[in-house]
ZAMARGU-4260 file (C-alpha; in steps of 0.2 Angstrom, whole numbers, plus 5000, padded with zeros to 4 digits):
<rodrens>
0) 4789/5029/4893 | 4771/5027/4893 | 4759/5042/4895 | 4746/5039/4910 | 4738/5054/4909
5) 4724/5061/4922 | 4718/5079/4919 | 4706/5085/4933 | 4706/5102/4930 | 4700/5107/4946
10) 4692/5129/4945 | 4691/5137/4963 | 4683/5154/4960 | 4687/5164/4975 | 4680/5156/4987
15) 4667/5151/4982 | 4660/5131/4978 | 4660/5128/4966 | 4670/5113/4954 | 4675/5112/4937
20) 4683/5100/4927 | 4689/5097/4908 | 4690/5081/4902 | 4705/5074/4888 | 4707/5059/4881
25) 4695/5047/4873 | 4682/5032/4875 | 4684/5013/4869 | 4681/5009/4852 | 4684/4996/4843
30) 4703/4999/4830 | 4703/4990/4813 | 4720/4979/4806 | 4721/4995/4797 | 4732/5011/4799
35) 4731/5025/4788 | 4744/5043/4787 | 4734/5054/4799 | 4734/5038/4813 | 4755/5037/4807
40) 4756/5053/4811 | 4745/5054/4830 | 4759/5041/4834 | 4772/5054/4832 | 4764/5069/4839
45) 4762/5057/4854 | 4781/5051/4854 | 4783/5070/4857 | 4773/5075/4868 | 4786/5061/4879
50) 4800/5073/4877 | 4795/5085/4886 | 4801/5091/4901 | 4790/5084/4914 | 4790/5089/4931
55) 4780/5080/4946 | 4774/5098/4956 | 4772/5113/4941 | 4765/5128/4947 | 4772/5147/4941
60) 4775/5152/4962 | 4773/5139/4973 | 4783/5132/4987 | 4783/5113/4988 | 4784/5110/5004
65) 4787/5090/5005 | 4787/5077/4993 | 4790/5060/5001 | 4792/5045/4992 | 4787/5027/5003
70) 4786/5009/4994 | 4786/4995/5005 | 4791/4976/4994 | 4783/4964/5005 | 4787/4945/4998
75) 4791/4953/4980 | 4774/4965/4981 | 4777/4984/4981 | 4763/4995/4989 | 4769/5013/4985
80) 4763/5028/4987 | 4765/5046/4985 | 4762/5063/4996 | 4766/5079/4989 | 4762/5098/4998
85) 4760/5112/4991 | 4759/5128/4996 | 4753/5142/4980 | 4762/5158/4987 | 4760/5166/4973
90) 4750/5183/4974 | 4736/5176/4961 | 4723/5160/4959 | 4733/5146/4945 | 4734/5130/4942
95) 4746/5117/4951 | 4750/5101/4945 | 4753/5085/4951 | 4763/5072/4943 | 4768/5056/4944
100) 4777/5041/4934 | 4774/5027/4937 | 4780/5009/4928 | 4767/5000/4916 | 4764/4985/4925
105) 4757/4993/4943 | 4741/4994/4945 | 4736/5014/4952 | 4724/5007/4968 | 4720/5028/4976
110) 4723/5045/4975 | 4717/5057/4986 | 4718/5079/4988 | 4717/5090/5003 | 4712/5108/4997
115) 4713/5121/5011 | 4703/5107/5020 | 4692/5099/5006 | 4695/5078/5005 | 4693/5070/4989
120) 4696/5053/4993 | 4698/5039/4977 | 4690/5026/4974 | 4686/5012/4959 | 4673/5006/4951
125) 4667/4999/4936 | 4670/5011/4922 | 4651/5012/4917 | 4645/5016/4937 | 4660/5027/4938
130) 4655/5037/4922 | 4635/5034/4927 | 4642/5046/4944 | 4652/5055/4936 | 4636/5061/4920
135) 4628/5066/4937 | 4640/5077/4942 | 4644/5085/4928 | 4625/5086/4925 | 4628/5102/4942
140) 4640/5108/4932 | 4654/5098/4933 | 4666/5090/4924 | 4680/5073/4924 | 4697/5070/4917
145) 4700/5053/4911 | 4718/5041/4910 | 4725/5042/4893 | 4738/5026/4890 | 4751/5021/4875
150) 4760/5005/4876 | 4775/5010/4883 | 4786/5007/4898 | 4779/5021/4909 | 4763/5028/4914
155) 4761/5045/4919 | 4747/5052/4932 | 4746/5070/4931 | 4733/5079/4939 | 4732/5100/4940
160) 4721/5110/4955 | 4716/5130/4949 | 4715/5139/4966 | 4717/5155/4973 | 4732/5160/4982
165) 4736/5156/4994 | 4730/5137/4996 | 4735/5126/5004 | 4735/5107/4992 | 4738/5088/4997
170) 4741/5075/4987 | 4741/5059/4987 | 4744/5042/4976 | 4746/5027/4981 | 4751/5008/4968
175) 4754/4992/4967 | 4765/4982/4959 | 4775/4964/4959 | 4794/4965/4958 | 4800/4954/4941
180) 4815/4944/4944 | 4828/4948/4931 | 4845/4943/4927 | 4845/4937/4946 | 4840/4952/4952
185) 4823/4960/4956 | 4821/4977/4951 | 4815/4992/4959 | 4811/5008/4952 | 4806/5025/4959
190) 4805/5041/4945 | 4811/5058/4957 | 4809/5075/4946 | 4802/5086/4960 | 4805/5100/4948
195) 4812/5112/4961 | 4819/5112/4978 | 4810/5105/4992 | 4812/5107/5009 | 4805/5090/5014
200) 4812/5077/5003 | 4812/5061/5008 | 4811/5041/5000 | 4809/5027/5008 | 4811/5008/5001
205) 4808/4996/5017 | 4809/4979/5011 | 4804/4962/5021 | 4809/4945/5014 | 4804/4930/5026
210) 4817/4920/5018 | 4832/4931/5018 | 4838/4946/5009 | 4852/4938/5000 | 4859/4952/4992
215) 4851/4972/4990 | 4860/4985/4980 | 4857/5006/4974 | 4864/5007/4959 | 4873/5027/4956
220) 4855/5030/4942 | 4853/5050/4951 | 4873/5054/4948 | 4889/5055/4958 | 4884/5070/4970
225) 4869/5059/4979 | 4881/5042/4982 | 4881/5048/4999 | 4864/5053/5002 | 4860/5033/5000
230) 4859/5025/5016 | 4856/5006/5016 | 4855/4997/5032 | 4850/4978/5029 | 4848/4961/5043
235) 4846/4945/5036 | 4826/4946/5032 | 4827/4968/5032 | 4833/4982/5022 | 4829/4999/5021
240) 4833/5010/5012 | 4834/5030/5013 | 4836/5044/5001 | 4833/5061/5011 | 4844/5073/5006
245) 4845/5093/5008 | 4838/5107/5003 | 4860/5112/5000 | 4864/5093/4991 | 4848/5093/4982
250) 4855/5110/4971 | 4865/5107/4955 | 4879/5119/4960 | 4884/5129/4977 | 4872/5142/4971
255) 4861/5134/4960 | 4841/5135/4963 | 4837/5122/4951 | 4836/5104/4959 | 4849/5090/4953
260) 4837/5075/4957 | 4831/5071/4940 | 4830/5054/4937 | 4826/5035/4944 | 4829/5029/4960
265) 4835/5013/4959 | 4835/4998/4971 | 4839/4981/4966 | 4839/4962/4978 | 4838/4948/4977
270) 4831/4932/4990 | 4840/4917/5000 | 4833/4900/4995 | 4836/4884/5001 | 4836/4876/4988
275) 4828/4874/4968 | 4814/4869/4974 | 4806/4889/4975 | 4795/4895/4991 | 4777/4892/4997
280) 4771/4905/5008 | 4756/4903/5016 | 4745/4920/5022 | 4730/4927/5025 | 4722/4912/5013
285) 4728/4915/5000 | 4747/4906/4995 | 4761/4914/4983 | 4771/4897/4977 | 4790/4908/4971
290) 4799/4897/4958 | 4818/4900/4953 | 4829/4885/4952 | 4849/4886/4948 | 4864/4877/4946
295) 4856/4868/4929 | 4862/4865/4913 | 4855/4876/4901 | 4845/4867/4885 | 4853/4870/4869
300) 4845/4881/4860 | 4838/4884/4843 | 4835/4900/4835 | 4829/4911/4820 | 4833/4925/4822
305) 4818/4937/4810 | 4829/4956/4808 | 4818/4967/4797 | 4831/4977/4787 | 4816/4989/4780
310) 4822/5008/4774 | 4817/5015/4791 | 4827/5005/4801 | 4841/5016/4791 | 4853/5024/4804
315) 4856/5023/4821 | 4843/5009/4822 | 4852/4996/4811 | 4867/4998/4818 | 4862/4997/4836
320) 4854/4979/4828 | 4870/4976/4820 | 4883/4979/4837 | 4868/4967/4844 | 4867/4954/4836
325) 4890/4955/4835 | 4888/4951/4852 | 4874/4939/4852 | 4882/4929/4839 | 4895/4926/4853
330) 4884/4918/4865 | 4881/4904/4854 | 4888/4887/4860 | 4889/4872/4848 | 4877/4865/4856
335) 4865/4878/4850 | 4857/4880/4832 | 4853/4896/4822 | 4849/4907/4807 | 4848/4921/4800
340) 4831/4930/4793 | 4831/4949/4787 | 4820/4959/4775 | 4813/4970/4769 | 4799/4968/4755
345) 4810/4954/4750 | 4815/4938/4762 | 4833/4932/4761 | 4842/4918/4774 | 4859/4919/4778
350) 4856/4898/4778 | 4841/4889/4771 | 4846/4880/4788 | 4848/4879/4805 | 4867/4876/4808
355) 4877/4873/4824 | 4884/4888/4833 | 4905/4882/4826 | 4913/4897/4826 | 4918/4896/4807
360) 4898/4894/4806 | 4896/4912/4817 | 4910/4920/4809 | 4903/4917/4794 | 4883/4924/4802
365) 4889/4941/4810 | 4901/4945/4789 | 4883/4943/4784 | 4876/4955/4798 | 4887/4969/4797
370) 4886/4969/4777 | 4865/4971/4778 | 4858/4986/4769 | 4843/4993/4775 | 4829/4999/4762
375) 4810/4996/4753 | 4796/4990/4760 | 4792/4978/4778 | 4785/4960/4773 | 4783/4952/4792
380) 4771/4939/4786 | 4784/4929/4771 | 4797/4932/4787 | 4788/4924/4801 | 4781/4911/4790
385) 4798/4908/4782 | 4806/4908/4800 | 4790/4895/4807 | 4793/4883/4790 | 4813/4880/4794
390) 4808/4877/4815 | 4798/4865/4808 | 4810/4858/4795 | 4824/4854/4806 | 4813/4848/4818
395) 4805/4834/4806 | 4825/4829/4802 | 4826/4824/4818 | 4839/4839/4817 | 4837/4847/4834
400) 4838/4837/4850 | 4818/4836/4857 | 4824/4846/4875 | 4831/4858/4866 | 4820/4875/4867
405) 4815/4883/4849 | 4812/4902/4847 | 4809/4914/4834 | 4817/4932/4840 | 4807/4945/4829
410) 4816/4963/4826 | 4805/4976/4818 | 4802/4997/4819 | 4786/4997/4809 | 4770/4991/4802
415) 4768/4976/4788 | 4769/4985/4771 | 4773/4972/4758 | 4763/4955/4755 | 4748/4952/4770
420) 4747/4971/4781 | 4730/4967/4792 | 4738/4963/4806 | 4723/4951/4812 | 4728/4938/4795
425) 4747/4939/4800 | 4742/4937/4817 | 4732/4919/4812 | 4745/4913/4799 | 4758/4913/4812
430) 4747/4906/4827 | 4742/4890/4811 | 4758/4885/4807 | 4767/4888/4824 | 4769/4870/4836
435) 4768/4871/4852 | 4785/4869/4855 | 4790/4884/4848 | 4789/4901/4857 | 4790/4918/4849
440) 4799/4933/4856 | 4795/4951/4846 | 4805/4966/4849 | 4798/4983/4843 | 4811/4996/4839
445) 4802/5015/4841 | 4785/5019/4842 | 4785/5019/4820 | 4779/4999/4827 | 4762/4994/4834
450) 4767/4987/4849 | 4749/4981/4854 | 4751/4967/4842 | 4771/4964/4842 | 4763/4960/4861
455) 4748/4948/4857 | 4756/4939/4844 | 4771/4935/4856 | 4760/4929/4868 | 4747/4918/4857
460) 4762/4908/4855 | 4770/4908/4870 | 4783/4923/4869 | 4785/4937/4876 | 4789/4959/4867
465) 4797/4972/4874 | 4800/4990/4866 | 4817/4996/4863 | 4820/5012/4861 | 4831/5019/4848
470) 4846/5030/4855 | 4862/5027/4858 | 4858/5011/4868 | 4846/5002/4858 | 4862/4988/4856
475) 4863/4986/4874 | 4844/4982/4878 | 4845/4973/4864 | 4856/4963/4873 | 4850/4961/4889
480) 4833/4954/4881 | 4841/4942/4874 | 4852/4939/4890 | 4832/4936/4897 | 4831/4922/4886
485) 4849/4916/4880 | 4846/4902/4895 | 4833/4890/4896 | 4834/4879/4913 | 4817/4870/4913
490) 4804/4866/4899 | 4785/4861/4902 | 4785/4867/4919 | 4769/4860/4929 | 4767/4866/4947
495) 4752/4857/4957 | 4743/4855/4973 | 4736/4841/4983 | 4715/4839/4980 | 4704/4849/4988
500) 4719/4861/4997 | 4718/4875/4985 | 4706/4885/4973 | 4707/4900/4961 | 4726/4892/4956
505) 4735/4908/4943 | 4745/4900/4928 | 4751/4887/4934 | 4759/4877/4918 | 4771/4888/4910
510) 4779/4884/4893 | 4799/4885/4899 | 4809/4893/4912 | 4825/4903/4911 | 4841/4907/4918
515) 4838/4921/4934 | 4819/4924/4931 | 4806/4916/4944 | 4788/4908/4937 | 4776/4912/4951
520) 4759/4903/4955 | 4744/4913/4967 | 4729/4904/4970 | 4718/4904/4989 | 4721/4890/5004
525) 4704/4882/5005 | 4700/4877/5023 | 4708/4860/5030 | 4714/4850/5048 | 4733/4853/5040
530) 4743/4866/5047 | 4753/4866/5029 | 4751/4868/5011 | 4763/4854/4997 | 4764/4860/4981
535) 4776/4851/4969 | 4781/4856/4953 | 4789/4845/4938 | 4798/4851/4925 | 4810/4841/4912
540) 4828/4849/4912 | 4841/4845/4901 | 4840/4824/4900 | 4834/4826/4918 | 4813/4825/4921
545) 4813/4832/4939 | 4800/4836/4954 | 4800/4846/4968 | 4788/4849/4981 | 4786/4863/4995
550) 4777/4866/5011 | 4770/4880/5017 | 4762/4883/5035 | 4746/4891/5036 | 4751/4902/5052
555) 4771/4908/5053 | 4768/4920/5040 | 4755/4930/5047 | 4761/4926/5065 | 4781/4937/5059
560) 4770/4949/5046 | 4763/4955/5063 | 4777/4959/5070 | 4785/4970/5057 | 4784/4989/5057
565) 4786/4993/5035 | 4778/4977/5029 | 4763/4974/5016 | 4754/4965/5029 | 4738/4960/5015
570) 4752/4957/5000 | 4749/4938/4999 | 4729/4943/4991 | 4736/4959/4983 | 4748/4950/4973
575) 4732/4934/4970 | 4721/4948/4962 | 4736/4956/4954 | 4742/4942/4944 | 4725/4934/4938
580) 4719/4954/4933 | 4735/4952/4921 | 4733/4935/4914 | 4717/4940/4913 | 4720/4956/4901
585) 4730/4949/4891 | 4718/4934/4889 | 4705/4947/4884 | 4717/4953/4872 | 4718/4933/4865
590) 4695/4933/4866 | 4691/4921/4849 | 4673/4925/4852 | 4662/4942/4861 | 4657/4933/4872
595) 4671/4927/4879 | 4680/4942/4879 | 4663/4950/4889 | 4667/4935/4901 | 4685/4937/4904
600) 4680/4959/4903 | 4666/4954/4920 | 4675/4942/4928 | 4693/4960/4926 | 4681/4972/4931
605) 4673/4962/4948 | 4689/4957/4955 | 4697/4976/4950 | 4685/4984/4958 | 4686/4970/4973
610) 4705/4975/4974 | 4706/4992/4971 | 4714/4992/4955 | 4712/5005/4940 | 4712/4996/4928
615) 4708/4998/4909 | 4689/4993/4913 | 4688/5004/4925 | 4690/5021/4936 | 4695/5027/4950
620) 4681/5039/4957 | 4687/5054/4968 | 4673/5061/4978 | 4672/5074/4993 | 4669/5068/5009
625) 4649/5072/5006 | 4651/5065/4990 | 4645/5084/4984 | 4661/5086/4975 | 4669/5070/4959
630) 4684/5069/4949 | 4684/5055/4938 | 4701/5042/4932 | 4701/5030/4922 | 4708/5019/4908
635) 4701/5017/4889 | 4713/5012/4876 | 4726/5023/4870 | 4721/5030/4852 | 4735/5021/4845
640) 4731/5003/4852 | 4718/4999/4855 | 4710/4993/4873 | 4717/4982/4886 | 4734/4973/4875
645) 4740/4970/4892 | 4758/4964/4892 | 4754/4945/4898 | 4762/4942/4916 | 4773/4925/4910
650) 4786/4925/4929 | 4800/4926/4915 | 4793/4914/4906 | 4784/4911/4891 | 4767/4900/4893
655) 4752/4891/4892 | 4741/4891/4906 | 4734/4875/4909 | 4728/4874/4927 | 4722/4858/4936
660) 4713/4864/4951 | 4699/4878/4951 | 4706/4892/4938 | 4699/4909/4938 | 4699/4906/4918
665) 4696/4899/4906 | 4714/4894/4894 | 4719/4903/4881 | 4718/4897/4864 | 4734/4890/4863
670) 4730/4877/4875 | 4726/4859/4870 | 4715/4853/4886 | 4719/4836/4893 | 4714/4827/4908
675) 4723/4827/4923 | 4728/4810/4930 | 4722/4809/4950 | 4730/4819/4963 | 4740/4804/4969
680) 4743/4800/4952 | 4750/4816/4946 | 4761/4825/4961 | 4767/4808/4970 | 4776/4802/4953
685) 4786/4783/4956 | 4787/4778/4976 | 4801/4777/4983 | 4812/4762/4986 | 4809/4756/5002
690) 4827/4747/5010 | 4825/4731/5021 | 4826/4730/5037 | 4844/4724/5037 | 4855/4733/5026
695) 4873/4734/5023 | 4879/4750/5027 | 4895/4766/5033 | 4893/4777/5045 | 4896/4789/5059
700) 4916/4787/5062 | 4915/4776/5050 | 4907/4760/5056 | 4905/4745/5045 | 4889/4735/5047
705) 4889/4720/5035 | 4873/4711/5036 | 4875/4692/5031 | 4857/4684/5027 | 4861/4668/5026
710) 4869/4667/5042 | 4855/4680/5046 | 4874/4691/5058 | 4881/4704/5057 | 4897/4711/5055
715) 4906/4726/5062 | 4921/4732/5056 | 4930/4750/5057 | 4942/4760/5043 | 4955/4773/5055
720) 4962/4781/5036 | 4963/4799/5031 | 4955/4814/5029 | 4953/4815/5011 | 4956/4795/5004
725) 4944/4791/4995 | 4937/4772/4999 | 4927/4759/4986 | 4910/4753/4996 | 4904/4745/4980
730) 4913/4743/4963 | 4906/4732/4947 | 4912/4731/4928 | 4899/4720/4925 | 4886/4732/4928
735) 4898/4745/4925 | 4893/4754/4942 | 4904/4764/4956 | 4901/4770/4976 | 4915/4778/4984
740) 4916/4789/4997 | 4928/4801/5003 | 4934/4805/5019 | 4935/4823/5032 | 4942/4822/5046
745) 4934/4832/5062 | 4938/4850/5067 | 4951/4840/5081 | 4957/4827/5087 | 4946/4822/5100
750) 4956/4813/5116 | 4973/4812/5105 | 4964/4802/5090 | 4954/4814/5073 | 4941/4803/5068
755) 4934/4801/5050 | 4918/4805/5043 | 4910/4802/5025 | 4909/4819/5019 | 4907/4815/5001
760) 4896/4801/4993 | 4899/4797/4974 | 4888/4785/4960 | 4897/4783/4947 | 4884/4775/4933
765) 4897/4773/4917 | 4885/4764/4903 | 4874/4780/4906 | 4889/4792/4910 | 4880/4798/4924
770) 4886/4803/4940 | 4877/4807/4957 | 4890/4815/4969 | 4882/4818/4990 | 4888/4831/4998
775) 4886/4837/5014 | 4881/4854/5004 | 4874/4847/4990 | 4870/4836/4977 | 4876/4837/4961
780) 4871/4826/4945 | 4884/4825/4930 | 4883/4816/4915 | 4899/4823/4907 | 4893/4837/4898
785) 4879/4844/4911 | 4879/4848/4926 | 4867/4850/4936 | 4866/4855/4958 | 4851/4856/4970
790) 4852/4857/4986 | 4847/4846/5006 | 4832/4861/5008 | 4820/4853/4997 | 4813/4840/4993
795) 4813/4835/4975 | 4815/4819/4961 | 4826/4816/4950 | 4827/4805/4933 | 4838/4806/4916
800) 4839/4788/4906 | 4841/4775/4919 | 4847/4785/4936 | 4834/4790/4948 | 4836/4803/4961
805) 4826/4807/4975 | 4832/4820/4990 | 4819/4818/5007 | 4825/4836/5013 | 4836/4837/5027
810) 4837/4819/5030 | 4839/4807/5017 | 4845/4803/4996 | 4840/4789/4988 | 4848/4784/4971
815) 4841/4769/4958 | 4849/4761/4945 | 4838/4751/4932 | 4826/4750/4948 | 4836/4738/4953
820) 4852/4743/4963 | 4850/4752/4975 | 4860/4766/4985 | 4852/4779/5002 | 4864/4792/5008
825) 4859/4799/5026 | 4862/4816/5032 | 4867/4821/5049 | 4868/4838/5053 | 4881/4842/5071
830) 4879/4860/5079 | 4889/4875/5070 | 4900/4877/5086 | 4902/4861/5087 | 4922/4863/5093
835) 4925/4846/5087 | 4911/4837/5074 | 4909/4844/5058 | 4893/4836/5045 | 4896/4820/5040
840) 4887/4804/5031 | 4878/4788/5031 | 4876/4775/5017 | 4866/4761/5016 | 4865/4748/5002
845) 4853/4731/5003 | 4858/4717/5001 | 4848/4713/4988 | 4855/4722/4975 | 4856/4715/4958
850) 4876/4716/4955 | 4885/4705/4943 | 4898/4691/4947 | 4910/4705/4946 | 4905/4716/4960
855) 4917/4717/4972 | 4924/4734/4981 | 4919/4736/5005 | 4904/4729/5006 | 4903/4722/4986
860) 4914/4711/4991 | 4899/4703/5003 | 4886/4701/4989 | 4891/4684/4989 | 4889/4676/5004
865) 4907/4670/5013 | 4903/4655/5025 | 4905/4662/5044 | 4907/4654/5057 | 4908/4657/5076
870) 4912/4647/5091 | 4921/4646/5109 | 4910/4660/5116 | 4916/4669/5131 | 4917/4682/5142
875) 4927/4697/5137 | 4937/4712/5147 | 4921/4719/5146 | 4909/4711/5154 | 4895/4718/5143
880) 4902/4711/5126 | 4908/4694/5123 | 4921/4688/5114 | 4923/4673/5102 | 4928/4665/5087
885) 4927/4667/5070 | 4931/4657/5054 | 4928/4666/5039 | 4939/4665/5024 | 4952/4654/5030
890) 4953/4665/5043 | 4953/4661/5062 | 4949/4679/5069 | 4944/4685/5090 | 4929/4694/5087
895) 4920/4705/5101 | 4900/4704/5103 | 4895/4725/5103 | 4883/4735/5094 | 4884/4751/5082
900) 4870/4762/5075 | 4856/4760/5058 | 4852/4779/5059 | 4838/4777/5049 | 4823/4778/5060
905) 4832/4791/5073 | 4845/4800/5065 | 4851/4808/5086 | 4851/4792/5095 | 4850/4778/5083
910) 4843/4761/5083 | 4855/4748/5089 | 4861/4732/5079 | 4871/4720/5088 | 4885/4713/5081
915) 4902/4702/5078 | 4916/4716/5078 | 4931/4714/5066 | 4946/4722/5073 | 4961/4732/5065
920) 4949/4736/5052 | 4941/4721/5046 | 4958/4712/5043 | 4952/4695/5039 | 4936/4698/5037
925) 4936/4707/5018 | 4950/4705/5007 | 4966/4712/5007 | 4971/4726/5016 | 4958/4742/5020
930) 4972/4749/5009 | 4970/4741/4993 | 4957/4752/4992 | 4958/4767/4994 | 4956/4770/4974
935) 4962/4787/4966 | 4947/4798/4961 | 4926/4796/4965 | 4921/4791/4947 | 4937/4777/4950
940) 4936/4758/4949 | 4942/4750/4961 | 4957/4736/4952 | 4957/4720/4956 | 4965/4713/4972
</rodrens>
């Protein structure tokens, strides 16, 4: 639990307006790499302080009239307000404390007090400015408290007010944070520990997500007693969670005077996603790009586990680590490679080389871990050097997939005591040998470890750190962390925007993306004549290169926010500032020179003051309305860890911060700056092949149109088959290409006839083993081992080997094989309540596809254009449709002049194509009978006719 201590000791002497404040904490100062025994003892003392009983309101003889918490979450950004009204109901003056636990990642934005009508209002200022004002107040007999922080998971905001009997005090604290997606959901936690019964106790959480809420739940974290007291109401875009127990419901037992409310109130939710391209929101002159793709096959992993087995790990720590490792090893697949290094004063390897995650190797590794006996010192430097060397060796020898993800996972509970013990030197050593494609993740067990060091070394090497609490569920904490990084889906992710459309963009280049997480990019929108902003996200998946395109409307979201009673209308501006400040704090901790550090510091202070964030470099000055009385809260470094150790925000990814557009900070030292391609090249990629005006096509129920270029003639026929049948359109055993279509039926018969349409089109390219299946709901791609799925809800480009796919949002898919074979699939949507119609597909295939001479199929056979003659044209039964005789393939056919529709330009009405219609399902025009073209599977080749 991270502790943020604001001690504002306020002494009100009876009716006099004289205030005296007491300072607690330390100012910022440099800390050397060496940690002596006294420093380690100080850590232990601070840790024991965390275990003290916590109460939101402290006082011996007081009445807490109300305690209310309200969170407004809009587009993953939360503004939380905690209010309490307290009466000193005793007969003498006393100190009354107001304590709030807030997440470490949150920024306090304001604090106000009303003490017997004297109102204190907070404002964030640069630390030096606030201290000067504080000093002026202190010179007049006033003083103030400060904020003290240590790098744990929580902060404790503490206020103490000394007031006479009968005094009324109202406290109000505001803080803001961004929701981080982990394991497929966002989690909002509120710490409720009133310490006593409260007549008016209420928690309200309001969620507004413009794209919709897919799930919302409140896990039973407060105990069975309160299950029935939590009410959740939700609509498509909004949710309201309320917890309002009455006095009797708050009691520990029927006759108890103590409160049973003591724990974390948790709300979990996730949002509706149209597709893998993400969500681009524009509001208040700012944009937020959310990116959380799914339905992609995981990338193979190469992991070296580096486990501290020094003497301090003896007991529960080691037992829990072994238990976690047993479960983690079970998760390995045959595509993954791994090894284990354990270290104390010596360094040992389970295997000197990375090995595949086979059942035999996993069983052997589990036995090895089970037999570890902790003892000795801690040689972190040598252990990490060996781990990097193992990855480098495997990479140089070509033993690992170039698209795989390589990582080191370090588990340790203490500082180095053997070998190289200077933390700064270890950090430099690791950075020197780590390759750009490797990542380091650090897990610190307990409180003896220098978590700030683990955080720095992880951030500098494209990873992240996490503290593991050494208690009964440490194994579960370790497993939960591994779950976050166990399924990498993408590498080398970059989010770009058209030239001169945005500025001040946050980190937009990420090394990897893990399943269940989310990447977030924010920035300012430049004035434009256009009403939309477009983003382009490029990434590398397992054997795939993908590009996603997303659009955001400039005014749509602001209009919707204005209608919402409980939304946070300034969320986009604050979220951009929040992400920027977090990234700058992380960069500051890695700054190589004092000059650069000063520049980053100035930028942090300017943004924090503008957006009212209490950071390690700013202070919250709380003044009475006439400014005669002042309180000060600021956030210097923890005596254990140094200032500004902030965990870098990465949106679920270890990352680098190279920006192709205006940036608000310099790139961190791990980034190799490159020259960006012009936006036209960088974001568009290869141009989509444009089909010629005349093509072969199958559309509607299903109507075939075959274009004969030499005769400049179009010939039409229908196929009347049954739902579920798969028709072969193209089979080319020479190139290894198959195009098949599966029929679906209408919801019910119309005029006694059940219409059929193509519901799925499959393109299979045998040489690469790649199959693309286009349905009315999604587009999937598989190579026999990996499956990837994309929706119609986003524009995207995907390439794997010789196969390229281009998806145009809710319109069509173009599939290109080796740049010389093209297939376009058109999506038709019908009204969902249509009693007859269903969604269906049309397929468009150009004549200039370069097939082999072996090509066949209902469409493919006409790549060898038959000789066709039409004569004896005369009036038919329908005066608008002439009839004639057609000579083709040795057959004499009666044909009718009519027209069918090409829907490429107008999907509702289509463009008329005049053609000669062949009756009886194309009999005489196609080879054989149409039933000869029915195949058993979507990837089946047509047997020779």
